[in-house]
C-alpha positions in Angstrom: 26.5 -26.5 16.2 26.3 -23.0 14.5 24.4 -22.9 11.4 25.1 -21.1 8.4 21.7 -20.8 7.7 20.1 -16.9 7.5 16.5 -16.3 9.0 14.6 -13.1 8.0 11.9 -11.7 10.3 9.6 -9.4 8.6 7.5 -7.0 11.0 4.9 -4.5 9.4 4.8 -1.5 11.6 2.2 1.1 11.4 2.6 3.6 14.1 4.3 1.3 16.1 7.2 3.2 17.8 6.7 2.2 21.4 6.7 -1.6 20.3 9.7 -1.5 18.0 12.4 -1.8 20.5 11.0 -4.3 22.8 9.8 -6.5 20.3 13.4 -6.4 18.4 15.1 -7.1 21.8 13.0 -10.1 22.5 13.9 -11.3 18.8 17.5 -11.0 19.4 17.6 -12.6 22.8 15.6 -15.8 21.1 18.1 -15.9 18.8 21.1 -15.8 21.2 20.3 -19.3 21.8 19.7 -20.5 18.4 22.5 -21.7 15.9 21.1 -19.3 13.5 22.0 -15.9 12.2 19.0 -13.5 11.5 18.2 -10.0 10.3 15.0 -7.9 11.3 13.3 -6.1 8.5 11.0 -3.4 9.7 8.5 -2.1 7.2 7.1 1.4 7.9 3.9 1.5 6.2 3.2 5.2 6.0 3.7 6.1 10.0 2.7 9.1 11.3 4.0 8.9 14.4 8.1 8.6 15.1 8.2 5.2 14.3 11.0 6.0 11.6 12.6 8.2 14.1 12.8 5.2 16.3 14.1 2.8 14.1 16.9 5.3 13.1 17.9 5.3 16.2 18.0 1.5 16.9 20.3 0.6 13.8 23.5 2.0 14.9 23.5 -0.3 18.0 21.9 -3.4 16.1 23.7 -4.6 13.3 20.5 -7.2 12.6 18.1 -4.3 12.0 16.7 -3.1 8.8 14.0 -1.0 7.8 11.9 -0.2 4.4 9.8 3.4 4.5 6.9 3.5 2.3 5.7 6.8 0.8 2.7 6.4 2.1 0.4 3.9 4.1 -0.1 1.0 1.5 -1.6 -1.7 4.3 -0.5 -4.5 5.8 -0.5 -7.1 3.4 1.5 -5.0 1.1 3.9 -4.5 3.8 4.3 -8.0 4.5 4.8 -8.5 0.7 7.5 -5.7 0.7 9.3 -7.4 3.5 9.2 -10.8 1.6 10.5 -9.0 -1.8 13.5 -8.0 0.2 14.3 -10.6 2.5 17.3 -12.6 2.2 17.2 -15.5 4.5 16.9 -19.1 4.0 13.7 -19.0 5.8 11.4 -15.8 6.6 9.2 -15.5 9.4 6.4 -13.0 9.6 5.1 -11.4 12.4 3.4 -8.5 14.1 5.0 -5.5 16.4 2.7 -5.6 19.2 4.2 -8.9 20.6 0.9 -10.5 20.3 3.0 -12.9 18.4 5.4 -14.4 21.0 8.9 -14.5 19.6 9.4 -17.4 22.0 7.6 -19.5 19.2 10.2 -19.0 16.7 12.1 -22.2 17.9 9.2 -24.4 17.5 8.7 -22.7 13.9 12.4 -23.5 12.7 12.1 -26.8 14.3 9.4 -27.8 12.0 10.9 -25.8 9.2 13.9 -28.2 10.0 11.7 -31.3 9.8 11.1 -30.4 6.1 7.7 -28.5 6.1 7.9 -25.4 3.6 5.0 -23.5 5.4 4.5 -23.5 9.1 1.8 -21.3 9.9 0.3 -20.2 13.4 -3.4 -20.7 14.7 -4.3 -18.4 17.7 -6.2 -20.4 20.4 -9.2 -18.5 21.5 -8.2 -15.7 24.0 -10.5 -15.6 26.7 -9.5 -12.4 27.4 -11.0 -10.7 24.6 -14.7 -9.3 25.0 -17.3 -11.6 23.5 -18.1 -9.6 20.4 -15.1 -9.4 19.6 -14.5 -13.2 19.4 -17.8 -13.9 18.2 -16.9 -11.4 15.0 -13.7 -13.1 14.5 -15.2 -16.7 14.3 -17.8 -15.3 11.8 -14.7 -13.8 9.5 -13.5 -17.0 9.2 -16.9 -19.3 8.7 -17.7 -16.0 6.2 -14.3 -16.8 4.1 -14.4 -20.2 4.1 -18.3 -20.8 2.9 -17.7 -17.9 -0.1 -14.1 -18.8 -1.0 -12.2 -21.6 -2.5 -9.5 -21.8 0.0 -9.8 -23.1 3.5 -8.7 -21.2 6.6 -8.7 -22.3 10.0 -10.1 -20.1 12.8 -7.7 -18.2 14.3 -5.0 -18.3 11.3 -2.8 -15.4 11.3 -0.3 -13.5 9.5 2.7 -15.3 11.8 4.0 -18.0 9.7 7.5 -19.4 8.6 8.0 -19.5 4.6 10.9 -21.7 3.0 13.0 -19.3 0.7 11.6 -21.4 -2.2 8.3 -20.3 -1.1 9.2 -16.8 -1.2 10.4 -17.0 -4.4 7.2 -17.8 -6.0 5.3 -15.0 -3.9 7.9 -12.5 -5.0 6.5 -13.2 -8.7 2.9 -12.5 -7.8 1.8 -9.1 -8.6 -1.9 -8.7 -7.1 -3.3 -5.1 -6.6 -4.7 -6.6 -3.3 -3.1 -9.6 -2.1 -5.0 -11.5 0.3 -1.6 -13.5 1.8 -3.4 -15.7 4.1 -5.3 -17.3 1.2 -2.3 -17.3 -1.3 0.0 -19.5 0.9 -3.0 -22.0 1.3 -3.6 -22.1 -2.3 0.2 -22.4 -3.5 0.4 -25.6 -1.8 4.1 -26.6 -0.5 4.2 -28.8 2.6 2.6 -27.2 5.5 1.6 -27.6 9.0 0.3 -25.8 12.0 1.6 -24.6 15.4 -1.2 -23.3 17.9 0.0 -20.4 20.3 -1.9 -18.5 23.1 -1.7 -14.8 21.9 0.1 -12.5 24.2 -1.1 -9.0 25.5 -0.5 -6.2 23.2 3.1 -4.4 24.7 1.4 -1.0 23.8 -1.4 0.6 21.7 -4.3 -0.5 20.4 -5.1 -2.7 17.4 -5.6 -1.0 14.0 -8.1 -3.5 12.6 -11.7 -1.8 13.2 -14.9 -3.6 12.3 -14.6 -1.6 9.2 -11.1 -2.9 8.2 -12.3 -6.5 9.1 -15.2 -6.1 6.9 -13.0 -4.8 4.0 -10.6 -7.4 4.6 -12.9 -10.1 4.5 -14.3 -9.1 1.2 -10.6 -8.8 0.2 -10.1 -12.4 0.8 -13.1 -13.8 -0.4 -13.1 -12.0 -4.0 -9.6 -12.8 -4.3 -10.1 -16.3 -4.2 -13.7 -17.1 -5.8 -16.4 -15.9 -7.8 -18.9 -17.6 -5.6 -20.5 -14.4 -4.7 -21.4 -13.8 -8.5 -22.9 -17.3 -8.5 -24.8 -16.7 -5.4 -26.4 -13.5 -6.8 -27.1 -15.3 -10.2 -29.4 -18.0 -8.1 -30.9 -15.4 -6.0 -31.9 -13.6 -9.1 -33.3 -16.8 -10.4 -35.3 -17.6 -7.6 -37.0 -14.6 -7.4 -38.1 -14.6 -10.9 -39.6 -18.0 -10.7 -41.2 -16.5 -7.4 -42.6 -13.7 -9.5 -43.8 -15.8 -12.0 -46.0 -17.6 -9.5 -47.6 -14.2 -8.6 -48.7 -14.0 -12.2 -51.9 -16.4 -11.8 -53.4 -14.4 -8.8 -52.9 -11.1 -11.0 -54.8 -12.8 -13.7 -57.5 -13.7 -11.3 -57.8 -10.5 -9.6 -58.1 -8.7 -13.0 -60.8 -11.2 -14.6 -62.7 -11.3 -10.7 -62.7 -7.5 -10.4 -61.3 -7.8 -7.2 -59.4 -5.0 -5.7 -55.6 -5.6 -5.4 -53.5 -5.2 -2.4 -52.6 -1.6 -1.0 -49.9 0.6 -2.0 -48.0 -0.6 1.5 -47.2 -4.1 0.0 -46.0 -2.8 -3.3 -43.3 -0.2 -2.1 -42.2 -2.9 0.6 -41.7 -5.3 -2.4 -40.3 -2.2 -4.6 -37.7 -1.5 -1.9 -37.0 -5.0 -1.4 -36.1 -5.9 -5.2 -34.4 -2.7 -5.9 -32.0 -2.9 -2.5 -31.5 -6.9 -3.8 -30.3 -5.2 -7.0 -27.8 -2.7 -5.4 -26.3 -5.4 -3.6 -26.2 -7.5 -6.8 -24.4 -4.7 -8.7 -22.0 -3.8 -5.3 -21.0 -7.7 -5.8 -20.4 -7.1 -9.5 -18.7 -3.7 -9.0 -16.0 -5.1 -7.0 -15.2 -7.5 -9.1 -15.1 -5.0 -11.9 -13.2 -2.8 -9.7 -10.5 -5.2 -8.7 -9.9 -6.0 -12.7 -9.9 -1.7 -13.2 -7.1 -1.7 -10.5 -4.9 -4.6 -11.6 -4.8 -3.7 -15.7 -3.3 -0.3 -14.7 -0.1 -1.9 -13.5 0.7 0.3 -11.0 3.5 -0.6 -8.6 2.1 -2.4 -5.2 4.0 0.0 -2.9 6.4 2.8 -3.2 9.5 2.9 -1.1 10.8 6.3 -0.2 14.1 4.8 1.6 15.7 1.6 3.1 19.0 0.8 4.2 18.6 -3.0 2.4 21.5 -3.0 -0.2 20.6 -5.3 -3.1 
């Protein structure tokens, strides 16, 4: 039985010219066995290689392929948001271009959706092929995020998920300057379930997420969903103030007894410690103020240079 339901597949692409033809082909092959029509939306996020040329060559031979080209690189999360904003499907699946998110999992996601779940997210099983440092940093990322934010994300959560159209319509109303979509989808509620998967090897190229980008991503997630770091800074400041008060009796004793106060080394260390701590606290406050500063400008989250999607 052929369904009249449309499934939208959103693929953010940043310099993925070697992967696009392969991932679109595998998605098409999966849908040949499924009773759904589908569309593939490729979001070219300020690519500097020949990604757009590859997409343009692909379109005449594949009626399912559509594209959105950004005027510059706006980042993975906003590329996902743009795809959701322009998807027409009864449900939308977001996944990466590099085939680490296996298209063969699509039937399972759709089966869960047909059972009534409005968000079907995936959880990546630990890949023993990855370097130990990479696995440790990934687990540390989720533990840090969960301890400092007000949303709970399973270790291995990815941007590979299915969303019902009612969820997509809600997300379209969000206009955050730095959206952290993994957290947003947890925060908005709806009926959710998870599907575990083992990631494939990347078909071509290398991961675009460096350690610097992962740290920035973690800070973005924490500051988007919690003010716990501000409370933590307050508690630390209060605790250190109490400790400094406890030091007063010693200073008075040394003054009246004429004892020499300890040397300059300990004083310098103390100054450096408290100076560094103050800079950290100011940095935390600065991040929140900076996010507000950028948000109140009310600039568009992304700018589209070209697209073949008709409104």
